[in-house]
C-alpha positions as CSV (number, residue, x, y, z in Angstrom):
1,X,90.3,69.7,-61.3
2,X,89.3,66.3,-59.9
3,X,92.5,64.7,-61.1
4,X,94.7,67.1,-59.1
5,X,96.1,65.8,-55.8
6,X,96.3,68.0,-52.7
7,X,99.8,69.2,-53.3
8,X,98.8,70.4,-56.8
9,X,95.7,72.1,-55.4
10,X,97.7,73.8,-52.7
11,X,100.4,74.9,-55.1
12,X,97.9,76.3,-57.6
13,X,96.1,78.2,-54.8
14,X,99.3,79.7,-53.5
15,X,100.5,80.7,-57.0
16,X,97.1,82.5,-57.5
17,X,97.8,84.4,-54.2
18,X,101.3,85.3,-55.4
19,X,103.1,83.4,-52.7
20,X,106.9,83.2,-53.3
21,X,108.3,79.9,-54.6
22,X,110.1,79.3,-51.4
23,X,107.0,79.8,-49.3
24,X,105.1,77.4,-51.6
25,X,107.8,74.8,-51.2
26,X,107.9,75.2,-47.4
27,X,104.1,75.1,-47.0
28,X,103.8,72.0,-49.2
29,X,106.6,70.3,-47.2
30,X,104.5,71.0,-44.0
31,X,101.4,69.5,-45.6
32,X,103.4,66.4,-46.6
33,X,104.9,66.1,-43.1
34,X,101.4,66.3,-41.6
35,X,100.3,63.6,-43.9
36,X,103.2,61.3,-43.0
37,X,102.7,62.0,-39.3
38,X,99.0,61.0,-39.3
39,X,98.9,58.7,-42.3
40,X,95.8,60.4,-43.6
41,X,94.8,63.5,-45.6
42,X,95.3,66.9,-44.0
43,X,91.7,67.5,-44.9
44,X,90.7,65.0,-42.2
45,X,92.9,66.4,-39.4
46,X,91.4,68.5,-36.6
47,X,92.8,71.7,-35.0
48,X,93.7,69.7,-31.9
49,X,95.6,67.2,-34.0
50,X,97.5,70.1,-35.6
51,X,98.5,71.3,-32.2
52,X,99.7,67.8,-31.3
53,X,101.7,67.7,-34.5
54,X,103.4,71.0,-33.8
55,X,104.1,69.9,-30.2
56,X,105.7,66.7,-31.4
57,X,107.9,68.6,-33.8
58,X,108.9,70.9,-31.0
59,X,110.0,67.9,-29.0
60,X,112.0,66.8,-32.1
61,X,114.0,70.0,-31.7
62,X,112.5,71.9,-34.7
63,X,113.5,75.5,-34.3
64,X,110.9,78.1,-33.1
65,X,111.0,79.6,-36.6
66,X,110.2,76.3,-38.2
67,X,107.3,75.7,-35.8
68,X,106.0,79.2,-36.6
69,X,106.3,78.5,-40.3
70,X,104.4,75.2,-39.9
71,X,101.7,76.9,-37.8
72,X,101.3,79.6,-40.4
73,X,101.1,77.0,-43.2
74,X,98.4,75.0,-41.4
75,X,96.3,77.8,-39.9
76,X,96.8,80.7,-42.2
77,X,97.8,79.1,-45.5
78,X,95.3,78.3,-48.3
79,X,92.4,76.1,-47.2
80,X,92.9,72.4,-47.8
81,X,89.2,71.5,-47.8
């Protein structure tokens, strides 16, 4: 499992938990957006930085539903440690 990247690990974990394909796609997209935003692994990002990320996206006019989805992905989704 050492050769798997974070996206593969998240995808496998969500499949084991029977997440729907669309939920998997959305949660992976959020993890990628977080990586792009901070230029480092989501594993290294603090809860405070997640809040800053969500606030920044809110200021970019993401819908409230999209912000909620992102929050669920980052706080309630599969662990990324």
